A tleap script that builds the chain and sets N, CA, C and O, in Angstrom:
source leaprc.protein.ff14SB
mol = sequence {
  NMET ASN SER GLN ASP ASN GLN ASP GLN ASP
  LEU GLN ARG ARG GLU GLN GLU LEU LYS ALA
  ARG GLU GLU ALA LEU ARG LEU ARG GLU LEU
  GLU SER GLU ILE ASN GLN PRO PRO PRO PRO
  LEU TYR GLN THR GLN LYS GLN PRO PRO PRO
  GLN ALA SER LYS LYS ARG TRP VAL GLY LYS
  LEU LEU LYS ALA GLY GLN PHE LEU GLY ILE
  VAL VAL ALA VAL ILE ILE ALA VAL ASN VAL
  ALA ALA GLN LEU ALA TYR VAL VAL MET ILE
  GLY ALA ILE ALA TRP ILE VAL TYR GLN ILE
  VAL VAL ASP LYS LYS CSER
}
set mol.1.N position { -5.294 -65.475 130.475 }
set mol.1.CA position { -4.718 -64.256 129.922 }
set mol.1.C position { -3.354 -64.525 129.354 }
set mol.1.O position { -2.941 -63.911 128.370 }
set mol.2.N position { -2.669 -65.430 129.967 }
set mol.2.CA position { -1.297 -65.696 129.559 }
set mol.2.C position { -1.248 -66.277 128.151 }
set mol.2.O position { -0.354 -65.937 127.376 }
set mol.3.N position { -2.198 -67.149 127.806 }
set mol.3.CA position { -2.210 -67.755 126.472 }
set mol.3.C position { -2.549 -66.713 125.399 }
set mol.3.O position { -2.019 -66.756 124.288 }
set mol.4.N position { -3.437 -65.781 125.749 }
set mol.4.CA position { -3.783 -64.730 124.782 }
set mol.4.C position { -2.591 -63.793 124.580 }
set mol.4.O position { -2.342 -63.364 123.453 }
set mol.5.N position { -1.869 -63.474 125.609 }
set mol.5.CA position { -0.660 -62.645 125.475 }
set mol.5.C position { 0.374 -63.356 124.612 }
set mol.5.O position { 1.042 -62.732 123.787 }
set mol.6.N position { 0.500 -64.656 124.806 }
set mol.6.CA position { 1.448 -65.435 123.994 }
set mol.6.C position { 1.033 -65.405 122.523 }
set mol.6.O position { 1.883 -65.297 121.639 }
set mol.7.N position { -0.274 -65.500 122.261 }
set mol.7.CA position { -0.745 -65.470 120.880 }
set mol.7.C position { -0.487 -64.097 120.258 }
set mol.7.O position { -0.062 -64.002 119.107 }
set mol.8.N position { -0.744 -63.040 121.020 }
set mol.8.CA position { -0.501 -61.692 120.509 }
set mol.8.C position { 0.977 -61.485 120.224 }
set mol.8.O position { 1.341 -60.929 119.187 }
set mol.9.N position { 1.831 -61.929 121.140 }
set mol.9.CA position { 3.276 -61.781 120.934 }
set mol.9.C position { 3.734 -62.601 119.734 }
set mol.9.O position { 4.583 -62.171 118.953 }
set mol.10.N position { 3.153 -63.789 119.608 }
set mol.10.CA position { 3.515 -64.655 118.476 }
set mol.10.C position { 3.098 -63.994 117.156 }
set mol.10.O position { 3.855 -64.014 116.185 }
set mol.11.N position { 1.896 -63.411 117.121 }
set mol.11.CA position { 1.442 -62.720 115.907 }
set mol.11.C position { 2.324 -61.512 115.590 }
set mol.11.O position { 2.680 -61.280 114.435 }
set mol.12.N position { 2.670 -60.749 116.622 }
set mol.12.CA position { 3.540 -59.589 116.400 }
set mol.12.C position { 4.911 -60.023 115.892 }
set mol.12.O position { 5.474 -59.400 114.992 }
set mol.13.N position { 5.446 -61.105 116.480 }
set mol.13.CA position { 6.747 -61.615 116.028 }
set mol.13.C position { 6.672 -62.051 114.562 }
set mol.13.O position { 7.585 -61.767 113.787 }
set mol.14.N position { 5.593 -62.739 114.178 }
set mol.14.CA position { 5.429 -63.198 112.793 }
set mol.14.C position { 5.289 -62.012 111.834 }
set mol.14.O position { 5.835 -62.017 110.730 }
set mol.15.N position { 4.545 -60.996 112.284 }
set mol.15.CA position { 4.411 -59.805 111.442 }
set mol.15.C position { 5.757 -59.133 111.233 }
set mol.15.O position { 6.071 -58.707 110.122 }
set mol.16.N position { 6.548 -59.036 112.281 }
set mol.16.CA position { 7.877 -58.423 112.167 }
set mol.16.C position { 8.765 -59.241 111.237 }
set mol.16.O position { 9.495 -58.678 110.421 }
set mol.17.N position { 8.705 -60.563 111.354 }
set mol.17.CA position { 9.507 -61.417 110.471 }
set mol.17.C position { 9.081 -61.236 109.010 }
set mol.17.O position { 9.914 -61.164 108.107 }
set mol.18.N position { 7.763 -61.163 108.804 }
set mol.18.CA position { 7.246 -60.987 107.449 }
set mol.18.C position { 7.679 -59.641 106.869 }
set mol.18.O position { 8.073 -59.563 105.706 }
set mol.19.N position { 7.605 -58.583 107.679 }
set mol.19.CA position { 8.054 -57.269 107.218 }
set mol.19.C position { 9.548 -57.277 106.904 }
set mol.19.O position { 9.992 -56.689 105.917 }
set mol.20.N position { 10.313 -57.953 107.760 }
set mol.20.CA position { 11.762 -58.026 107.533 }
set mol.20.C position { 12.048 -58.770 106.224 }
set mol.20.O position { 12.921 -58.358 105.460 }
set mol.21.N position { 11.324 -59.856 105.960 }
set mol.21.CA position { 11.518 -60.602 104.706 }
set mol.21.C position { 11.134 -59.749 103.493 }
set mol.21.O position { 11.835 -59.744 102.481 }
set mol.22.N position { 10.008 -59.027 103.607 }
set mol.22.CA position { 9.577 -58.162 102.498 }
set mol.22.C position { 10.604 -57.074 102.227 }
set mol.22.O position { 10.907 -56.777 101.071 }
set mol.23.N position { 11.147 -56.472 103.298 }
set mol.23.CA position { 12.160 -55.431 103.124 }
set mol.23.C position { 13.419 -56.005 102.468 }
set mol.23.O position { 14.002 -55.385 101.579 }
set mol.24.N position { 13.825 -57.182 102.911 }
set mol.24.CA position { 15.023 -57.805 102.344 }
set mol.24.C position { 14.797 -58.129 100.867 }
set mol.24.O position { 15.686 -57.930 100.040 }
set mol.25.N position { 13.614 -58.624 100.544 }
set mol.25.CA position { 13.299 -58.944 99.154 }
set mol.25.C position { 13.288 -57.684 98.295 }
set mol.25.O position { 13.812 -57.684 97.181 }
set mol.26.N position { 12.699 -56.626 98.805 }
set mol.26.CA position { 12.658 -55.359 98.052 }
set mol.26.C position { 14.057 -54.799 97.870 }
set mol.26.O position { 14.379 -54.267 96.808 }
set mol.27.N position { 14.913 -54.914 98.920 }
set mol.27.CA position { 16.297 -54.444 98.782 }
set mol.27.C position { 17.046 -55.235 97.724 }
set mol.27.O position { 17.804 -54.660 96.943 }
set mol.28.N position { 16.844 -56.543 97.688 }
set mol.28.CA position { 17.510 -57.362 96.651 }
set mol.28.C position { 17.030 -56.949 95.260 }
set mol.28.O position { 17.824 -56.862 94.323 }
set mol.29.N position { 15.715 -56.694 95.132 }
set mol.29.CA position { 15.193 -56.248 93.823 }
set mol.29.C position { 15.812 -54.925 93.408 }
set mol.29.O position { 16.204 -54.755 92.254 }
set mol.30.N position { 15.903 -53.982 94.347 }
set mol.30.CA position { 16.499 -52.685 94.026 }
set mol.30.C position { 17.967 -52.827 93.645 }
set mol.30.O position { 18.432 -52.186 92.702 }
set mol.31.N position { 18.695 -53.663 94.375 }
set mol.31.CA position { 20.111 -53.887 94.052 }
set mol.31.C position { 20.261 -54.495 92.661 }
set mol.31.O position { 21.155 -54.116 91.904 }
set mol.32.N position { 19.380 -55.441 92.328 }
set mol.32.CA position { 19.493 -56.062 90.998 }
set mol.32.C position { 19.166 -55.047 89.906 }
set mol.32.O position { 19.762 -55.089 88.829 }
set mol.33.N position { 18.222 -54.129 90.167 }
set mol.33.CA position { 17.922 -53.085 89.188 }
set mol.33.C position { 19.097 -52.132 89.032 }
set mol.33.O position { 19.416 -51.700 87.924 }
set mol.34.N position { 19.733 -51.810 90.142 }
set mol.34.CA position { 20.870 -50.884 90.084 }
set mol.34.C position { 22.045 -51.522 89.371 }
set mol.34.O position { 22.730 -50.851 88.599 }
set mol.35.N position { 22.295 -52.795 89.607 }
set mol.35.CA position { 23.466 -53.467 89.052 }
set mol.35.C position { 23.298 -53.913 87.605 }
set mol.35.O position { 24.251 -54.396 86.994 }
set mol.36.N position { 22.096 -53.757 87.049 }
set mol.36.CA position { 21.904 -54.143 85.649 }
set mol.36.C position { 22.684 -53.191 84.754 }
set mol.36.O position { 22.767 -51.997 85.041 }
set mol.37.N position { 23.255 -53.710 83.673 }
set mol.37.CA position { 23.966 -52.809 82.755 }
set mol.37.C position { 22.980 -51.894 82.050 }
set mol.37.O position { 21.844 -52.293 81.796 }
set mol.38.N position { 23.392 -50.679 81.732 }
set mol.38.CA position { 22.475 -49.750 81.058 }
set mol.38.C position { 22.164 -50.246 79.648 }
set mol.38.O position { 22.959 -50.972 79.052 }
set mol.39.N position { 21.027 -49.858 79.128 }
set mol.39.CA position { 20.697 -50.289 77.763 }
set mol.39.C position { 21.686 -49.672 76.776 }
set mol.39.O position { 22.223 -48.593 77.025 }
set mol.40.N position { 21.922 -50.348 75.673 }
set mol.40.CA position { 22.899 -49.824 74.710 }
set mol.40.C position { 22.415 -48.525 74.077 }
set mol.40.O position { 21.228 -48.356 73.799 }
set mol.41.N position { 23.340 -47.626 73.861 }
set mol.41.CA position { 23.031 -46.358 73.221 }
set mol.41.C position { 23.396 -46.450 71.752 }
set mol.41.O position { 24.451 -46.981 71.406 }
set mol.42.N position { 22.556 -45.951 70.906 }
set mol.42.CA position { 22.783 -46.017 69.476 }
set mol.42.C position { 23.124 -44.630 68.954 }
set mol.42.O position { 22.644 -43.618 69.465 }
set mol.43.N position { 23.948 -44.608 67.944 }
set mol.43.CA position { 24.296 -43.339 67.308 }
set mol.43.C position { 23.097 -42.851 66.509 }
set mol.43.O position { 22.574 -43.564 65.652 }
set mol.44.N position { 22.675 -41.652 66.795 }
set mol.44.CA position { 21.518 -41.108 66.093 }
set mol.44.C position { 21.963 -40.081 65.078 }
set mol.44.O position { 23.002 -39.439 65.234 }
set mol.45.N position { 21.168 -39.933 64.038 }
set mol.45.CA position { 21.453 -38.957 62.998 }
set mol.45.C position { 20.182 -38.186 62.706 }
set mol.45.O position { 19.078 -38.730 62.730 }
set mol.46.N position { 20.368 -36.908 62.429 }
set mol.46.CA position { 19.220 -36.089 62.080 }
set mol.46.C position { 18.844 -36.394 60.633 }
set mol.46.O position { 19.688 -36.395 59.737 }
set mol.47.N position { 17.570 -36.648 60.435 }
set mol.47.CA position { 17.103 -36.968 59.096 }
set mol.47.C position { 16.931 -35.691 58.286 }
set mol.47.O position { 16.436 -34.692 58.807 }
set mol.48.N position { 17.331 -35.708 57.026 }
set mol.48.CA position { 17.115 -34.521 56.192 }
set mol.48.C position { 15.627 -34.346 55.921 }
set mol.48.O position { 14.871 -35.318 55.930 }
set mol.49.N position { 15.211 -33.114 55.683 }
set mol.49.CA position { 13.784 -32.914 55.400 }
set mol.49.C position { 13.392 -33.642 54.121 }
set mol.49.O position { 14.195 -33.751 53.193 }
set mol.50.N position { 12.193 -34.127 54.072 }
set mol.50.CA position { 11.783 -34.896 52.889 }
set mol.50.C position { 11.745 -34.014 51.646 }
set mol.50.O position { 11.385 -32.839 51.714 }
set mol.51.N position { 12.116 -34.591 50.527 }
set mol.51.CA position { 12.124 -33.876 49.254 }
set mol.51.C position { 10.726 -33.847 48.627 }
set mol.51.O position { 10.514 -33.204 47.599 }
set mol.52.N position { 9.799 -34.530 49.237 }
set mol.52.CA position { 8.468 -34.672 48.652 }
set mol.52.C position { 7.532 -33.530 49.039 }
set mol.52.O position { 6.322 -33.636 48.839 }
set mol.53.N position { 8.068 -32.437 49.592 }
set mol.53.CA position { 7.174 -31.351 49.993 }
set mol.53.C position { 6.503 -30.726 48.772 }
set mol.53.O position { 5.346 -30.310 48.845 }
set mol.54.N position { 7.230 -30.657 47.643 }
set mol.54.CA position { 6.615 -30.133 46.413 }
set mol.54.C position { 5.527 -31.083 45.925 }
set mol.54.O position { 4.474 -30.647 45.461 }
set mol.55.N position { 5.787 -32.368 46.032 }
set mol.55.CA position { 4.787 -33.345 45.617 }
set mol.55.C position { 3.528 -33.227 46.478 }
set mol.55.O position { 2.408 -33.384 45.990 }
set mol.56.N position { 3.733 -32.948 47.762 }
set mol.56.CA position { 2.594 -32.807 48.649 }
set mol.56.C position { 1.738 -31.615 48.225 }
set mol.56.O position { 0.511 -31.706 48.195 }
set mol.57.N position { 2.401 -30.478 47.893 }
set mol.57.CA position { 1.655 -29.301 47.452 }
set mol.57.C position { 0.944 -29.563 46.131 }
set mol.57.O position { -0.190 -29.131 45.926 }
set mol.58.N position { 1.627 -30.275 45.241 }
set mol.58.CA position { 1.000 -30.595 43.957 }
set mol.58.C position { -0.229 -31.475 44.184 }
set mol.58.O position { -1.262 -31.274 43.546 }
set mol.59.N position { -0.121 -32.436 45.081 }
set mol.59.CA position { -1.261 -33.296 45.390 }
set mol.59.C position { -2.422 -32.507 45.969 }
set mol.59.O position { -3.579 -32.737 45.618 }
set mol.60.N position { -2.101 -31.569 46.865 }
set mol.60.CA position { -3.169 -30.748 47.442 }
set mol.60.C position { -3.818 -29.880 46.374 }
set mol.60.O position { -5.038 -29.716 46.363 }
set mol.61.N position { -3.013 -29.325 45.482 }
set mol.61.CA position { -3.571 -28.496 44.414 }
set mol.61.C position { -4.449 -29.317 43.481 }
set mol.61.O position { -5.499 -28.849 43.040 }
set mol.62.N position { -4.022 -30.544 43.179 }
set mol.62.CA position { -4.835 -31.410 42.320 }
set mol.62.C position { -6.180 -31.717 42.979 }
set mol.62.O position { -7.222 -31.680 42.324 }
set mol.63.N position { -6.150 -32.018 44.269 }
set mol.63.CA position { -7.414 -32.312 44.959 }
set mol.63.C position { -8.310 -31.082 45.012 }
set mol.63.O position { -9.526 -31.197 44.859 }
set mol.64.N position { -7.720 -29.900 45.227 }
set mol.64.CA position { -8.508 -28.676 45.241 }
set mol.64.C position { -9.094 -28.414 43.856 }
set mol.64.O position { -10.242 -27.984 43.742 }
set mol.65.N position { -8.317 -28.668 42.804 }
set mol.65.CA position { -8.807 -28.498 41.436 }
set mol.65.C position { -9.944 -29.452 41.129 }
set mol.65.O position { -10.925 -29.072 40.490 }
set mol.66.N position { -9.816 -30.688 41.580 }
set mol.66.CA position { -10.893 -31.654 41.366 }
set mol.66.C position { -12.171 -31.207 42.074 }
set mol.66.O position { -13.261 -31.281 41.506 }
set mol.67.N position { -12.032 -30.752 43.295 }
set mol.67.CA position { -13.197 -30.278 44.041 }
set mol.67.C position { -13.845 -29.099 43.331 }
set mol.67.O position { -15.066 -29.051 43.183 }
set mol.68.N position { -13.025 -28.151 42.894 }
set mol.68.CA position { -13.547 -26.980 42.185 }
set mol.68.C position { -14.240 -27.407 40.891 }
set mol.68.O position { -15.295 -26.873 40.548 }
set mol.69.N position { -13.655 -28.360 40.177 }
set mol.69.CA position { -14.268 -28.866 38.955 }
set mol.69.C position { -15.627 -29.503 39.218 }
set mol.69.O position { -16.573 -29.300 38.457 }
set mol.70.N position { -15.718 -30.264 40.284 }
set mol.70.CA position { -16.995 -30.898 40.621 }
set mol.70.C position { -18.032 -29.841 40.973 }
set mol.70.O position { -19.189 -29.958 40.571 }
set mol.71.N position { -17.636 -28.810 41.718 }
set mol.71.CA position { -18.576 -27.746 42.087 }
set mol.71.C position { -19.081 -27.036 40.840 }
set mol.71.O position { -20.280 -26.790 40.708 }
set mol.72.N position { -18.174 -26.705 39.925 }
set mol.72.CA position { -18.579 -26.015 38.694 }
set mol.72.C position { -19.505 -26.907 37.873 }
set mol.72.O position { -20.505 -26.429 37.338 }
set mol.73.N position { -19.181 -28.203 37.767 }
set mol.73.CA position { -20.024 -29.130 37.009 }
set mol.73.C position { -21.425 -29.225 37.616 }
set mol.73.O position { -22.411 -29.284 36.882 }
set mol.74.N position { -21.520 -29.240 38.924 }
set mol.74.CA position { -22.828 -29.307 39.572 }
set mol.74.C position { -23.628 -28.039 39.302 }
set mol.74.O position { -24.826 -28.105 39.024 }
set mol.75.N position { -22.971 -26.886 39.383 }
set mol.75.CA position { -23.667 -25.616 39.113 }
set mol.75.C position { -24.183 -25.581 37.676 }
set mol.75.O position { -25.316 -25.169 37.424 }
set mol.76.N position { -23.346 -26.013 36.740 }
set mol.76.CA position { -23.770 -26.030 35.333 }
set mol.76.C position { -24.921 -27.002 35.140 }
set mol.76.O position { -25.879 -26.699 34.429 }
set mol.77.N position { -24.834 -28.178 35.774 }
set mol.77.CA position { -25.910 -29.168 35.640 }
set mol.77.C position { -27.225 -28.634 36.196 }
set mol.77.O position { -28.283 -28.877 35.617 }
set mol.78.N position { -27.170 -27.914 37.309 }
set mol.78.CA position { -28.391 -27.349 37.888 }
set mol.78.C position { -28.979 -26.308 36.947 }
set mol.78.O position { -30.193 -26.272 36.744 }
set mol.79.N position { -28.127 -25.458 36.368 }
set mol.79.CA position { -28.626 -24.442 35.434 }
set mol.79.C position { -29.252 -25.076 34.194 }
set mol.79.O position { -30.309 -24.640 33.739 }
set mol.80.N position { -28.604 -26.100 33.649 }
set mol.80.CA position { -29.150 -26.775 32.470 }
set mol.80.C position { -30.478 -27.440 32.813 }
set mol.80.O position { -31.425 -27.368 32.030 }
set mol.81.N position { -30.555 -28.083 33.970 }
set mol.81.CA position { -31.802 -28.735 34.373 }
set mol.81.C position { -32.915 -27.706 34.567 }
set mol.81.O position { -34.064 -27.965 34.209 }
set mol.82.N position { -32.587 -26.550 35.125 }
set mol.82.CA position { -33.604 -25.510 35.322 }
set mol.82.C position { -34.112 -25.004 33.981 }
set mol.82.O position { -35.317 -24.830 33.802 }
set mol.83.N position { -33.213 -24.767 33.044 }
set mol.83.CA position { -33.642 -24.275 31.732 }
set mol.83.C position { -34.452 -25.334 30.990 }
set mol.83.O position { -35.429 -25.010 30.315 }
set mol.84.N position { -34.055 -26.577 31.112 }
set mol.84.CA position { -34.820 -27.658 30.500 }
set mol.84.C position { -36.216 -27.731 31.124 }
set mol.84.O position { -37.197 -27.959 30.417 }
set mol.85.N position { -36.308 -27.542 32.422 }
set mol.85.CA position { -37.614 -27.537 33.080 }
set mol.85.C position { -38.463 -26.381 32.569 }
set mol.85.O position { -39.663 -26.550 32.355 }
set mol.86.N position { -37.853 -25.187 32.368 }
set mol.86.CA position { -38.593 -24.050 31.807 }
set mol.86.C position { -39.132 -24.384 30.417 }
set mol.86.O position { -40.282 -24.081 30.099 }
set mol.87.N position { -38.288 -25.013 29.591 }
set mol.87.CA position { -38.711 -25.371 28.229 }
set mol.87.C position { -39.869 -26.354 28.281 }
set mol.87.O position { -40.828 -26.218 27.521 }
set mol.88.N position { -39.796 -27.347 29.168 }
set mol.88.CA position { -40.868 -28.337 29.285 }
set mol.88.C position { -42.150 -27.660 29.760 }
set mol.88.O position { -43.230 -27.945 29.244 }
set mol.89.N position { -42.036 -26.760 30.747 }
set mol.89.CA position { -43.242 -26.073 31.247 }
set mol.89.C position { -43.868 -25.190 30.171 }
set mol.89.O position { -45.087 -25.193 29.999 }
set mol.90.N position { -43.039 -24.431 29.442 }
set mol.90.CA position { -43.565 -23.576 28.372 }
set mol.90.C position { -44.198 -24.435 27.280 }
set mol.90.O position { -45.253 -24.089 26.747 }
set mol.91.N position { -43.558 -25.550 26.949 }
set mol.91.CA position { -44.133 -26.456 25.960 }
set mol.91.C position { -45.477 -27.016 26.411 }
set mol.91.O position { -46.414 -27.111 25.618 }
set mol.92.N position { -45.568 -27.386 27.693 }
set mol.92.CA position { -46.835 -27.915 28.209 }
set mol.92.C position { -47.929 -26.855 28.178 }
set mol.92.O position { -49.070 -27.131 27.806 }
set mol.93.N position { -47.564 -25.634 28.576 }
set mol.93.CA position { -48.551 -24.549 28.542 }
set mol.93.C position { -48.976 -24.263 27.099 }
set mol.93.O position { -50.161 -24.073 26.826 }
set mol.94.N position { -48.008 -24.232 26.176 }
set mol.94.CA position { -48.327 -23.983 24.769 }
set mol.94.C position { -49.234 -25.091 24.230 }
set mol.94.O position { -50.170 -24.795 23.488 }
set mol.95.N position { -48.992 -26.326 24.571 }
set mol.95.CA position { -49.816 -27.446 24.108 }
set mol.95.C position { -51.240 -27.318 24.642 }
set mol.95.O position { -52.210 -27.542 23.919 }
set mol.96.N position { -51.349 -26.949 25.935 }
set mol.96.CA position { -52.688 -26.777 26.514 }
set mol.96.C position { -53.431 -25.634 25.825 }
set mol.96.O position { -54.609 -25.771 25.496 }
set mol.97.N position { -52.741 -24.493 25.604 }
set mol.97.CA position { -53.375 -23.362 24.913 }
set mol.97.C position { -53.764 -23.770 23.496 }
set mol.97.O position { -54.853 -23.419 23.040 }
set mol.98.N position { -52.931 -24.478 22.812 }
set mol.98.CA position { -53.240 -24.955 21.468 }
set mol.98.C position { -54.478 -25.834 21.487 }
set mol.98.O position { -55.366 -25.686 20.648 }
set mol.99.N position { -54.535 -26.750 22.447 }
set mol.99.CA position { -55.698 -27.639 22.527 }
set mol.99.C position { -56.986 -26.863 22.804 }
set mol.99.O position { -58.047 -27.211 22.286 }
set mol.100.N position { -56.891 -25.818 23.614 }
set mol.100.CA position { -58.082 -25.056 23.979 }
set mol.100.C position { -58.499 -24.109 22.866 }
set mol.100.O position { -59.675 -24.047 22.508 }
set mol.101.N position { -57.532 -23.363 22.312 }
set mol.101.CA position { -57.880 -22.274 21.387 }
set mol.101.C position { -57.935 -22.741 19.942 }
set mol.101.O position { -58.939 -22.518 19.265 }
set mol.102.N position { -56.911 -23.365 19.465 }
set mol.102.CA position { -56.794 -23.623 18.028 }
set mol.102.C position { -57.485 -24.913 17.621 }
set mol.102.O position { -58.187 -24.931 16.610 }
set mol.103.N position { -57.319 -25.949 18.342 }
set mol.103.CA position { -57.797 -27.259 17.924 }
set mol.103.C position { -59.209 -27.486 18.466 }
set mol.103.O position { -59.414 -28.298 19.369 }
set mol.104.N position { -60.173 -26.763 17.907 }
set mol.104.CA position { -61.558 -26.937 18.340 }
set mol.104.C position { -62.247 -27.878 17.351 }
set mol.104.O position { -62.598 -27.485 16.239 }
set mol.105.N position { -62.424 -29.071 17.759 }
set mol.105.CA position { -63.079 -30.044 16.900 }
set mol.105.C position { -64.560 -30.113 17.198 }
set mol.105.O position { -65.282 -30.822 16.498 }
set mol.106.N position { -65.034 -29.423 18.183 }
set mol.106.CA position { -66.426 -29.529 18.505 }
set mol.106.C position { -67.298 -28.453 17.947 }
set mol.106.O position { -68.508 -28.461 18.171 }
savepdb mol mol.pdb
quit
């Protein structure tokens, strides 16, 4: 029993020494952080608002105009294509009627 008690006491003593070393190391780290000089401070200035706000609005208006132009062009193209399709269909029907009624070669 005596040897086991000695081992337990030895382990406890080593743990205490280790904790004491860790505490001392942490205290030195904290002291070094406290004693460091503060970072340099720089003189700051408020920046004036950008003069390009009008340019930004002009750019947005140009993009909106381009989009509107594309939409109008697509609508016109669809209408032209529909009317062209009507003309082709009427022409095809007229050709078929002509072949049936007028052009009787038999």
